[in-house]
C-alpha positions as CSV (number, residue, x, y, z in Angstrom):
1,X,134.6,133.9,115.7
2,X,137.3,136.7,115.4
3,X,137.0,139.5,117.5
4,X,139.1,143.0,117.8
5,X,138.0,146.3,119.3
6,X,135.8,147.5,116.4
7,X,134.4,144.4,114.5
8,X,133.4,140.9,115.1
9,X,133.8,138.2,112.2
10,X,131.9,135.1,111.9
11,X,133.8,133.4,109.4
12,X,132.2,131.3,106.9
13,X,128.8,131.7,108.7
14,X,126.7,130.5,105.5
15,X,126.8,127.7,103.7
16,X,126.1,127.3,99.7
17,X,122.4,126.1,100.1
18,X,121.9,129.8,102.0
19,X,124.4,131.6,99.7
20,X,122.7,130.3,96.6
21,X,119.4,131.6,97.6
22,X,121.3,134.8,98.1
23,X,122.5,134.9,95.0
24,X,119.2,134.5,93.3
25,X,118.0,137.7,95.2
26,X,121.1,139.5,94.1
27,X,120.3,138.8,90.6
28,X,117.3,140.9,90.9
29,X,118.5,143.4,93.4
30,X,118.5,146.3,91.1
31,X,121.2,149.0,90.9
32,X,124.5,148.9,92.9
33,X,124.0,150.6,96.4
34,X,120.1,150.3,96.3
35,X,118.0,149.8,98.9
36,X,116.2,146.5,98.8
37,X,112.6,145.3,101.1
38,X,113.9,142.7,103.6
39,X,110.1,142.4,104.1
40,X,109.5,140.6,100.9
41,X,108.9,136.9,101.5
42,X,111.8,135.9,99.2
43,X,114.4,137.8,101.0
44,X,112.9,137.2,104.4
45,X,113.4,133.6,103.6
46,X,116.9,133.9,102.0
47,X,118.2,136.1,104.9
48,X,116.9,134.1,107.8
49,X,120.2,132.0,107.7
50,X,122.0,135.2,108.6
51,X,119.7,136.2,111.4
52,X,119.9,132.6,112.9
53,X,123.5,132.8,113.1
54,X,123.8,136.3,114.6
55,X,121.1,135.1,117.5
56,X,123.2,131.9,118.0
57,X,126.5,133.7,118.3
58,X,126.3,137.4,119.4
59,X,122.9,139.1,119.3
60,X,120.1,137.0,120.9
61,X,117.6,139.6,120.2
62,X,118.5,140.9,117.1
63,X,115.8,141.5,114.0
64,X,116.5,142.9,110.4
65,X,115.5,146.5,110.5
66,X,117.3,147.9,106.9
67,X,119.1,146.3,104.1
68,X,121.2,148.0,101.0
69,X,122.7,146.1,98.0
70,X,126.1,146.8,97.0
71,X,128.1,145.1,94.0
72,X,131.2,146.6,92.3
73,X,132.0,144.9,88.7
74,X,133.0,145.4,85.5
75,X,129.8,147.6,85.0
76,X,129.8,149.3,88.2
77,X,132.9,150.4,90.1
78,X,132.9,153.1,92.3
79,X,134.2,154.3,95.8
80,X,133.2,156.1,98.9
81,X,134.7,158.3,101.2
82,X,135.2,158.1,105.1
83,X,131.6,158.3,106.5
84,X,128.9,157.0,108.8
85,X,125.8,155.7,107.9
86,X,123.2,157.3,110.6
87,X,119.8,156.6,108.6
88,X,117.0,154.5,110.0
89,X,114.2,152.7,108.2
90,X,111.1,152.9,110.5
91,X,107.2,152.0,110.3
92,X,105.6,155.5,110.2
93,X,106.8,159.1,110.7
94,X,106.1,160.6,114.1
95,X,107.4,164.1,115.0
96,X,109.4,163.2,118.0
97,X,112.5,165.7,119.4
98,X,115.8,164.3,118.2
99,X,114.7,162.6,115.1
100,X,115.3,164.6,112.1
101,X,116.1,164.8,108.7
102,X,113.0,162.6,107.3
103,X,112.8,161.5,103.6
104,X,110.6,159.2,102.2
105,X,112.5,156.4,100.0
106,X,110.2,154.5,97.8
107,X,107.2,154.0,100.8
108,X,109.3,153.8,103.1
109,X,110.1,156.7,106.2
110,X,113.8,157.4,106.7
111,X,115.3,159.4,109.6
112,X,118.4,160.4,111.8
113,X,117.8,159.3,115.4
114,X,119.7,160.8,118.3
115,X,122.9,159.4,119.3
116,X,121.7,157.1,122.0
117,X,119.6,154.9,119.3
118,X,122.7,153.9,117.5
119,X,123.5,151.8,120.5
120,X,120.8,149.6,119.9
121,X,122.0,148.9,116.2
122,X,124.7,146.6,114.6
123,X,126.0,147.0,111.3
124,X,126.1,143.9,109.7
125,X,128.3,143.1,106.7
126,X,127.4,139.8,104.5
127,X,129.6,138.8,101.9
128,X,128.4,137.1,98.6
129,X,131.9,136.8,97.2
130,X,135.5,137.1,98.2
131,X,136.9,140.6,98.9
132,X,140.2,142.5,99.4
133,X,141.8,145.8,98.1
134,X,141.8,144.3,94.5
135,X,138.0,144.6,94.0
136,X,137.4,147.2,96.5
137,X,136.9,145.7,100.0
138,X,135.6,148.0,102.7
139,X,137.9,149.7,105.0
140,X,137.2,150.7,108.7
141,X,138.7,153.3,110.7
142,X,138.6,150.7,114.2
143,X,137.6,152.3,117.1
144,X,136.2,155.6,115.7
145,X,132.8,154.9,116.6
146,X,133.7,156.1,120.1
147,X,133.6,159.7,118.4
148,X,129.7,159.6,118.2
149,X,128.0,161.3,115.1
150,X,130.9,162.8,113.2
151,X,130.1,165.6,110.7
152,X,130.8,164.6,107.0
153,X,133.2,167.6,106.7
154,X,135.4,165.9,109.8
155,X,135.0,162.2,108.6
156,X,138.7,162.0,107.2
157,X,140.4,164.0,109.7
158,X,138.7,161.8,112.6
159,X,139.1,158.7,110.8
160,X,143.1,159.1,110.7
161,X,143.4,159.1,114.3
162,X,142.5,155.8,114.4
163,X,144.2,152.4,112.8
164,X,142.7,151.4,109.5
165,X,141.6,147.8,109.0
166,X,141.1,146.4,105.9
167,X,137.6,144.4,105.6
168,X,139.0,141.4,103.6
169,X,136.9,138.4,103.5
170,X,135.6,135.4,102.0
171,X,132.3,134.3,100.5
172,X,129.9,133.4,103.3
173,X,131.5,135.7,106.1
174,X,129.4,138.0,108.1
175,X,131.1,140.9,109.9
176,X,129.2,142.5,112.5
177,X,130.3,146.5,113.0
178,X,128.9,149.5,115.5
179,X,126.5,151.5,113.9
180,X,128.5,154.5,113.9
181,X,132.1,152.9,112.6
182,X,133.7,155.3,109.9
183,X,134.3,153.4,106.9
184,X,135.2,153.8,103.3
185,X,135.9,151.9,100.1
186,X,138.0,152.5,97.0
187,X,137.3,151.8,93.3
188,X,138.0,148.5,92.7
189,X,141.0,147.4,90.6
190,X,140.1,144.4,88.9
191,X,137.0,143.5,87.2
192,X,136.4,140.5,89.8
193,X,132.7,140.7,91.2
194,X,132.2,142.3,94.8
195,X,128.7,141.3,95.9
196,X,127.8,142.5,99.5
197,X,124.4,143.2,101.6
198,X,124.6,145.9,104.4
199,X,122.0,144.8,107.0
200,X,121.0,146.9,110.3
201,X,120.2,144.9,113.1
202,X,118.4,146.0,115.9
203,X,118.5,144.8,119.8
204,X,115.9,146.5,121.1
205,X,112.6,148.9,120.5
206,X,112.4,152.6,119.3
207,X,110.3,154.9,121.7
208,X,106.5,154.6,121.4
209,X,105.2,155.6,118.9
210,X,107.8,155.0,116.6
211,X,108.7,151.2,115.6
212,X,111.0,149.5,113.0
213,X,110.2,148.8,109.3
214,X,108.6,145.8,109.3
215,X,107.3,145.6,112.6
């Protein structure tokens, strides 16, 4: 395990049998940047080794509460500016103060929770391919999570105050990050694939009557 102020790495945490199961899921994951239903039995089974690795080494109470699929290759190449991901997936909508920007994505309710909720979440990145600057690896503004919820219009300005860390990874590496760390990625400069799953893990319950999706 390798640590710094803003991220934890579980290097080579997954071996080939587990990665090959995820390869098969990835082949049917749909469009790049699309949400995937982690409650489907095939994906639940394929992601079980990820959850087990996190529970063993870092987060004993972790449970998966959201999943998004990303790929860059010869047919899909894109970049994204500095930003935070501030959306959670919940079982049902309930009008509770502080929970806002509700949207129904597919059949799943999403919203932006109040700031304290982000402390019970971790942003986990699972790498299915080697990733570096050439194929558009993610970059983080290390330590920027201390800024709390940053307006989109201020994200680049705030990120510039912090050291930039390229998140270079090998196939099977898992990176664990604070939910509110500012991050970005550039378009790839090569057609070498860059596949990854962004996984949100919760370490505590939401306040009733809200519940995480899948519970």
